[in-house]
C-alpha positions in Angstrom: -13.5 -36.5 -136.7 -9.8 -36.1 -135.7 -7.8 -35.5 -138.9 -4.6 -35.1 -136.9 -4.0 -31.8 -138.7 -0.9 -30.0 -137.7 1.3 -27.2 -139.1 5.0 -26.6 -138.3 5.0 -22.8 -137.6 8.7 -22.5 -138.3 8.3 -24.0 -141.8 4.9 -22.5 -142.8 5.3 -19.4 -145.0 1.6 -18.5 -145.0 1.2 -18.9 -148.8 -2.4 -20.2 -148.4 -2.0 -22.9 -151.1 -3.3 -25.6 -148.9 -6.5 -23.7 -148.3 -6.9 -22.7 -151.9 -6.4 -26.3 -153.2 -8.6 -28.2 -150.7 -11.4 -29.7 -152.8 -14.0 -29.4 -150.0 -12.8 -26.2 -148.3 -12.0 -27.7 -144.9 -8.9 -25.5 -144.5 -9.0 -21.8 -144.0 -6.3 -19.2 -143.3 -6.3 -17.5 -139.9 -3.6 -14.9 -139.1 -1.7 -16.2 -142.1 -1.7 -19.8 -140.8 -3.8 -22.7 -142.1 -6.4 -24.2 -139.7 -9.3 -26.6 -140.0 -12.9 -25.4 -140.4 -14.5 -27.2 -137.5 -17.9 -27.9 -139.0 -16.4 -29.2 -142.4 -13.9 -31.7 -141.2 -16.3 -34.6 -141.9 -16.1 -33.7 -145.6 -12.4 -34.6 -145.8 -11.9 -37.4 -148.5 -8.3 -38.0 -147.6 -6.9 -36.8 -150.9 -3.8 -35.2 -149.1 -3.7 -32.3 -151.6 -2.8 -30.1 -148.7 0.2 -32.2 -147.8 1.3 -32.4 -151.4 0.9 -28.7 -152.3 2.9 -27.4 -149.3 6.2 -26.3 -150.7 8.0 -26.3 -147.4 6.6 -29.6 -146.0 5.1 -27.7 -143.0 1.7 -29.4 -143.1 0.7 -32.8 -141.8 -2.7 -34.4 -142.0 -3.9 -37.8 -140.7 -0.6 -38.0 -138.8 1.5 -38.4 -142.0 5.1 -37.2 -142.1 5.6 -35.1 -145.3 9.3 -36.0 -145.1 8.4 -39.5 -146.1 6.8 -38.4 -149.3 8.8 -38.6 -152.6 9.9 -35.1 -153.8 8.7 -34.5 -157.3 11.4 -32.1 -158.4 14.1 -34.0 -160.3 12.2 -37.3 -160.0 9.8 -37.0 -162.9 10.4 -38.5 -166.4 11.0 -36.3 -169.4 7.8 -36.0 -171.5 9.6 -37.4 -174.6 10.7 -40.5 -172.6 7.2 -41.0 -171.2 5.8 -40.6 -174.7 8.2 -43.3 -176.0 7.1 -45.7 -173.2 3.4 -45.1 -174.0 3.9 -45.5 -177.8 6.2 -48.4 -177.4 4.0 -50.5 -175.0 2.8 -53.6 -176.7 0.2 -56.2 -175.9 2.3 -59.2 -175.0 1.0 -62.7 -175.9 4.2 -64.7 -175.5 5.8 -65.2 -172.0 8.9 -67.1 -170.8 7.0 -68.6 -167.9 9.6 -67.2 -165.5 7.8 -65.8 -162.5 8.0 -62.1 -161.6 9.5 -61.7 -158.1 7.4 -60.9 -155.1 9.4 -57.8 -154.6 8.6 -56.5 -158.1 4.9 -57.4 -157.8 4.7 -55.6 -154.5 6.4 -52.5 -156.0 3.9 -52.6 -158.9 0.8 -52.9 -156.6 2.0 -50.4 -154.0 2.6 -47.8 -156.8 -0.6 -48.5 -158.6 -2.5 -48.0 -155.4 -1.9 -44.3 -156.0 -4.1 -44.4 -159.1 -7.0 -41.9 -158.9 -10.5 -43.1 -157.9 -13.9 -41.3 -157.9 -14.2 -39.1 -154.8 -11.0 -40.7 -153.6 -13.0 -43.7 -152.4 -10.0 -46.0 -152.8 -11.9 -49.3 -152.7 -10.3 -50.9 -155.7 -9.4 -54.5 -155.0 -6.3 -56.0 -156.7 -6.7 -59.8 -156.9 -3.3 -61.1 -158.0 -2.1 -64.6 -158.7 1.6 -64.3 -157.9 2.3 -68.1 -157.7 2.6 -69.7 -161.1 1.4 -73.0 -159.6 -1.9 -71.4 -158.7 -2.0 -69.9 -162.2 -1.6 -73.3 -163.7 -4.4 -74.7 -161.5 -6.6 -71.9 -162.7 -5.7 -72.5 -166.3 -6.5 -76.3 -166.0 -9.7 -75.7 -164.1 -10.9 -73.0 -166.6 -10.3 -75.1 -169.7 -11.7 -78.3 -168.0 -14.9 -76.5 -167.0 -15.3 -74.8 -170.4 -14.9 -78.2 -172.1 -17.6 -79.8 -170.0 -20.0 -76.9 -170.6 -19.4 -77.0 -174.3 -19.9 -80.8 -174.4 -23.1 -80.6 -172.4 -24.5 -77.7 -174.3 -24.4 -75.4 -171.3 -22.2 -72.7 -172.8 -24.0 -69.3 -172.7 -25.2 -67.8 -175.9 -22.6 -65.9 -177.8 -19.7 -67.7 -176.1 -19.5 -70.8 -178.4 -16.2 -69.4 -179.9 -14.5 -70.9 -176.8 -15.0 -74.3 -178.4 -12.2 -73.7 -181.0 -9.9 -72.6 -178.2 -10.6 -75.8 -176.2 -9.9 -77.9 -179.2 -6.6 -76.0 -179.8 -5.7 -76.4 -176.2 -6.3 -80.1 -176.2 -4.6 -80.8 -179.5 -1.8 -78.3 -179.5 -1.5 -77.2 -175.9 -2.2 -73.6 -176.9 -3.4 -71.4 -174.2 -5.4 -68.7 -176.0 -7.1 -67.4 -172.8 -4.2 -66.8 -170.5 -1.4 -66.9 -173.1 0.8 -69.0 -170.9 1.4 -66.0 -168.6 2.6 -66.9 -165.1 0.4 -64.2 -163.4 -3.1 -62.8 -163.5 -4.4 -59.5 -162.1 -8.1 -59.0 -161.6 -9.2 -55.5 -160.6 -12.6 -55.0 -159.1 -14.4 -52.6 -156.9 -17.7 -52.5 -155.0 -20.5 -52.1 -157.5 -22.0 -49.2 -155.5 -18.8 -47.1 -155.8 -19.2 -43.8 -157.5 -17.2 -45.0 -160.6 -16.3 -48.6 -160.0 -15.5 -49.6 -163.6 -13.6 -46.5 -164.4 -11.5 -46.8 -161.3 -10.5 -50.3 -162.3 -9.5 -49.3 -165.8 -7.4 -46.4 -164.5 -5.6 -48.7 -162.1 -4.9 -51.2 -164.9 -3.6 -48.5 -167.2 -1.2 -47.4 -164.4 -0.1 -51.0 -163.9 0.6 -51.7 -167.6 2.8 -48.6 -168.0 4.8 -49.2 -164.9 5.2 -52.9 -165.8 6.4 -51.9 -169.3 9.0 -49.5 -167.7 10.2 -52.5 -165.7 10.6 -54.7 -168.8 7.5 -56.8 -168.1 4.8 -57.7 -170.5 1.0 -57.3 -170.0 -2.1 -58.1 -171.9 -5.6 -56.8 -171.3 -7.3 -60.3 -171.6 -10.8 -60.0 -172.9 -10.9 -63.8 -173.2 -10.1 -64.2 -169.5 -12.7 -61.5 -168.7 -15.4 -63.3 -170.7 -14.5 -66.8 -169.4 -14.4 -65.8 -165.7 -17.3 -63.4 -165.6 -19.8 -64.7 -168.2 -19.0 -68.5 -168.5 -17.6 -69.8 -165.3 -18.1 -66.9 -162.8 -18.0 -69.4 -159.9 -14.3 -69.3 -160.3 -14.2 -65.7 -159.2 -15.5 -66.7 -155.8 -12.8 -69.3 -155.5 -10.2 -66.6 -156.3 -11.6 -64.4 -153.5 -13.4 -61.8 -155.6 -16.5 -60.6 -153.6 -19.9 -61.1 -155.3 -20.7 -57.5 -154.5 -17.8 -56.3 -156.7 -17.9 -55.2 -160.3 -15.0 -56.7 -162.2 -13.4 -53.9 -164.2 -11.1 -56.1 -166.2 -8.3 -58.7 -166.1 -4.7 -58.5 -167.1 -2.1 -61.3 -167.5 1.5 -60.4 -167.0 5.0 -61.8 -166.8 8.4 -61.7 -168.5 8.0 -61.4 -172.2 9.4 -64.0 -174.6 9.4 -61.4 -177.4 11.4 -58.1 -177.9 10.0 -55.1 -179.7 12.6 -52.7 -181.0 10.6 -49.6 -182.1 7.2 -48.0 -181.8 4.5 -48.6 -184.4 3.2 -45.7 -186.5 -0.4 -44.5 -186.2 -2.2 -42.1 -188.5 -5.8 -42.5 -187.4 -6.0 -39.8 -184.7 -9.6 -38.8 -184.2 -10.0 -35.3 -182.6 -13.2 -33.2 -182.3 -12.1 -29.7 -181.6 -14.9 -27.6 -180.2 -14.8 -23.9 -181.4 -18.3 -23.1 -180.2 -21.5 -24.7 -179.2 -23.9 -25.7 -182.0 -27.3 -24.1 -181.9 -30.0 -26.0 -180.1 
C-alpha cells in the first residue's frame, strides 16, 4: 500500500507527535525523523491525525498538501458562543418554502462529511432533496400512498395514527410529516458498518448545528422516518437509498418562517457521577 507519505526535512522539528498520535502505530521516529513502519502500512485508516498534529505542516500523507488545510488557531468559536448556539437551536416546524441555495447545501454537506465515523470507515451516504419540486413530488406520493393503504386496511400495525394526518392534509392542507419544508436529508450507511446508526446520528447532529449557525431551520422528522421506512419503504429505493443500508434518520430543513429570540431554560439535567465501582 502506497500511502504517499512524505516529510519536509526543512520544516520537520522532530517532535515525534505524529508517531505518538497515530492510532495504529504505523509511524515511527528514526534519527529524529518520522517514517512509515513497512509491515503496518495496511493498517492505516486514513484518519490524517499525523497531518493534523504536525505543528509546522511538514508532513503529508496520501498526497495531501497540509497548506490546504484550515488552520485551527484563531478560527474556532468561543465556547460561550457555541453553547448559545447549542442551547438556542430549535426544532423548526414552520418554513417559508424558499429553497436553500445549492451553494449553501454544498457547504453544509462538505463540512458535515468531516463528522467522525467508527474506525474512520466514512461510508455514510447523504441522500438530499435539494429541488423543492422533487420534494413536492415526494410529499404528494407519500400522502397518496398512505391514504390508499389506510383505505384498503394495509397500514402496518401501530401506524394507524397516520390516518388523522391524512385527513388533516386533505381537509386543511396541513403537512404534518414533512412540515412544508423544501428539503429533506436522509442519512444512511451500509448495515455492516462498525457503527452505522451512530455514524448517521453524529452526521445529522453536525448538520443541524451548522445549519442553525447559517440561519436555517431543521427538524429531526420521526414521522418521515416512520412513513418512509416502515409504511412505504419502496419510496426509499426510488430516492436512491440502497437496500443494504441502514437508515439512521431523516431531517427536513429550509428557511424558517419563525424567529426565536432566546434560549429556553432546562432544569432536568441527569448526571450519574461515578466515584467508585460498586461491589459485585
